[in-house]
Backbone bond lengths (Angstrom), bond angles and torsions (degrees), N, CA, C in turn:
res aa  C-N    CA-C-N  psi(-1)  N-CA   C-N-CA  omega(-1)  CA-C   N-CA-C  phi
1 M - - - 1.441 - - 1.528 108.29 -
2 T 1.309 116.72 133.88 1.454 119.77 -179.65 1.519 110.31 -98.21
3 E 1.284 114.06 150.23 1.451 120.25 179.64 1.523 108.49 -97.04
4 T 1.310 117.06 131.05 1.454 121.74 -179.37 1.514 109.31 -93.05
5 T 1.335 115.61 132.14 1.462 119.86 177.15 1.519 108.48 -104.23
6 R 1.300 115.81 139.19 1.466 120.95 178.16 1.510 108.94 -96.81
7 Q 1.304 114.51 139.07 1.447 120.68 177.70 1.527 108.84 -86.74
8 D 1.314 116.49 145.06 1.456 121.38 176.34 1.527 107.68 -92.49
9 P 1.328 117.85 105.39 1.460 119.88 -176.74 1.524 113.60 -66.58
10 S 1.319 117.79 -19.17 1.460 119.63 -179.19 1.523 111.62 -67.17
11 A 1.324 117.86 -32.21 1.470 120.30 178.59 1.522 110.40 -65.09
12 L 1.305 117.32 -40.45 1.463 121.10 178.19 1.523 110.52 -66.11
13 K 1.315 116.86 -37.08 1.470 120.45 178.78 1.520 111.35 -60.77
14 W 1.320 118.01 -34.18 1.457 121.98 -178.79 1.526 112.26 -65.45
15 V 1.311 116.36 -35.19 1.466 119.67 -174.25 1.528 113.08 -109.96
16 R 1.314 116.58 3.28 1.465 120.45 -173.00 1.523 113.31 -57.35
17 S 1.317 119.22 -48.71 1.467 119.85 -176.00 1.525 110.87 -66.92
18 E 1.339 117.93 -39.59 1.452 120.71 177.53 1.532 111.07 -65.48
19 L 1.321 115.19 -39.88 1.462 121.04 177.69 1.529 110.28 -61.76
20 N 1.322 116.64 -45.19 1.459 120.54 177.43 1.525 111.75 -61.39
21 D 1.333 116.95 -39.34 1.467 120.68 178.97 1.529 111.06 -62.73
22 V 1.321 116.53 -44.80 1.465 120.95 179.86 1.522 110.36 -63.87
23 I 1.318 116.62 -41.80 1.464 120.82 179.08 1.523 110.46 -62.85
24 Q 1.327 117.92 -42.74 1.463 120.90 179.81 1.522 111.97 -64.35
25 V 1.323 117.22 -41.81 1.462 120.68 178.34 1.534 110.10 -63.98
26 S 1.319 116.80 -43.08 1.467 121.00 179.20 1.523 111.18 -64.16
27 Q 1.309 115.93 -42.63 1.461 120.53 179.60 1.530 110.50 -63.37
28 R 1.316 116.65 -46.40 1.460 120.50 179.94 1.520 111.50 -61.18
29 A 1.328 116.36 -42.61 1.466 120.61 179.26 1.523 111.03 -63.59
30 L 1.330 117.09 -41.89 1.458 120.62 178.69 1.529 111.03 -64.82
31 E 1.323 116.67 -45.14 1.463 120.26 178.26 1.525 111.71 -61.28
32 D 1.328 116.65 -43.18 1.469 120.38 178.37 1.525 111.23 -64.07
33 Y 1.322 116.93 -36.99 1.467 121.14 177.60 1.528 110.67 -62.96
34 V 1.326 115.61 -47.38 1.465 120.79 -176.70 1.530 110.89 -68.14
35 E 1.316 116.94 -42.26 1.459 121.06 -176.41 1.520 113.32 -82.67
36 G 1.326 117.02 -17.90 1.456 121.13 -175.43 1.511 113.13 -95.23
37 D 1.319 114.10 -146.13 1.466 120.75 -175.52 1.529 113.19 -95.36
38 G 1.330 116.85 13.23 1.461 119.66 177.59 1.518 114.23 80.06
39 D 1.328 116.53 32.83 1.465 121.89 179.60 1.535 109.23 -62.43
40 K 1.305 116.65 116.24 1.475 122.35 -176.02 1.529 112.49 -62.93
41 R 1.324 117.86 -24.83 1.467 119.93 178.73 1.525 110.69 -65.20
42 L 1.338 115.92 -33.06 1.464 119.51 179.95 1.520 111.53 -67.94
43 I 1.311 116.83 -45.48 1.470 119.20 179.99 1.531 110.04 -68.42
44 A 1.319 116.99 -33.18 1.473 120.16 176.74 1.524 110.38 -64.39
45 T 1.324 116.93 -39.43 1.467 121.26 176.64 1.517 110.39 -63.04
46 S 1.317 116.09 -42.00 1.459 120.60 179.19 1.532 111.25 -64.04
47 V 1.318 116.83 -45.95 1.471 121.16 179.74 1.526 110.19 -61.32
48 K 1.313 116.54 -44.88 1.469 120.54 -179.78 1.527 110.78 -59.55
49 G 1.324 116.78 -43.07 1.453 120.52 179.11 1.511 112.29 -65.52
50 I 1.324 116.31 -42.96 1.469 119.87 179.07 1.526 110.16 -62.72
51 Q 1.317 117.01 -39.96 1.468 120.49 178.04 1.524 111.17 -65.15
52 Q 1.329 116.54 -36.39 1.460 120.46 177.22 1.533 110.12 -65.46
53 V 1.318 116.49 -43.87 1.460 121.17 176.79 1.528 109.87 -59.95
54 H 1.328 116.30 -44.34 1.464 120.98 178.96 1.531 110.95 -57.29
55 S 1.308 116.75 -46.34 1.469 120.57 -179.33 1.529 111.60 -60.93
56 I 1.317 116.04 -41.29 1.469 119.96 178.84 1.522 110.39 -64.47
57 L 1.319 116.12 -44.13 1.464 119.78 -179.19 1.525 112.16 -64.81
58 V 1.327 116.89 -35.47 1.465 120.71 176.15 1.530 109.68 -64.52
59 M 1.339 116.96 -45.13 1.467 120.18 179.92 1.523 111.37 -62.40
60 L 1.334 116.43 -34.72 1.461 120.28 179.46 1.527 112.54 -82.31
61 E 1.333 116.01 -1.73 1.465 123.53 179.52 1.532 112.04 59.93
62 L 1.323 115.69 39.28 1.458 122.30 174.08 1.523 106.52 -97.80
63 H 1.328 114.99 79.96 1.456 122.19 -167.43 1.524 114.27 -62.07
64 G 1.314 118.04 -43.96 1.464 120.31 -179.84 1.517 111.46 -63.46
65 A 1.315 116.27 -46.07 1.460 120.81 179.14 1.528 110.65 -66.43
66 A 1.329 117.45 -36.70 1.457 121.03 177.99 1.524 111.09 -64.81
67 L 1.322 116.59 -40.77 1.461 120.73 177.91 1.525 110.60 -63.38
68 L 1.323 116.85 -43.44 1.461 120.85 178.23 1.523 110.85 -61.46
69 S 1.316 117.43 -45.39 1.468 119.99 -179.14 1.527 111.46 -66.25
70 E 1.325 117.22 -33.43 1.464 120.74 176.60 1.531 110.32 -64.23
71 E 1.311 116.49 -43.72 1.458 120.47 178.67 1.527 111.26 -66.42
72 M 1.329 116.28 -37.61 1.461 120.00 177.32 1.532 110.56 -63.15
73 A 1.317 116.90 -41.40 1.464 120.94 178.62 1.525 110.60 -64.07
74 Q 1.326 117.51 -39.12 1.463 120.81 178.91 1.523 111.27 -64.83
75 V 1.320 117.26 -41.81 1.467 120.60 178.79 1.527 110.45 -67.00
76 A 1.318 117.33 -42.97 1.464 120.41 179.00 1.526 110.72 -64.24
77 S 1.325 117.73 -38.06 1.467 120.97 176.96 1.519 110.80 -65.66
78 A 1.321 116.55 -40.95 1.462 120.31 177.34 1.524 110.40 -64.36
79 L 1.313 117.17 -38.44 1.454 121.79 176.37 1.531 110.68 -62.01
80 A 1.316 116.09 -41.87 1.464 120.88 178.86 1.521 111.82 -65.27
81 D 1.334 116.40 -31.70 1.473 121.21 -179.42 1.521 112.61 -91.63
82 D 1.337 116.39 12.37 1.466 122.78 -179.88 1.533 112.47 56.96
83 Q 1.315 117.03 37.03 1.460 121.65 179.26 1.530 112.39 -101.23
84 V 1.337 116.42 3.36 1.457 121.40 -179.92 1.518 107.77 -108.32
85 R 1.316 115.97 126.89 1.465 120.81 179.38 1.512 110.00 -97.39
86 D 1.313 115.35 155.23 1.471 120.88 177.00 1.505 110.55 -71.64
């Protein structure tokens, strides 16, 4: 039998606006990287933001979202290292 843990939604409310800001900056940087000339600083900004989001989600014990953000950071890092093919 597994034990179910309840998430405290109030903790997410405290950081929600900051989390949204980081996500928007990361998204914009990724879009600019893809649409632009491939400036590595942009993808680095995106990766850094995704990693920051991941850390917050881990602290809030939002495991599914943390796993997704970890995978997103890995893909963005691979993109930055030219390991992703079209």
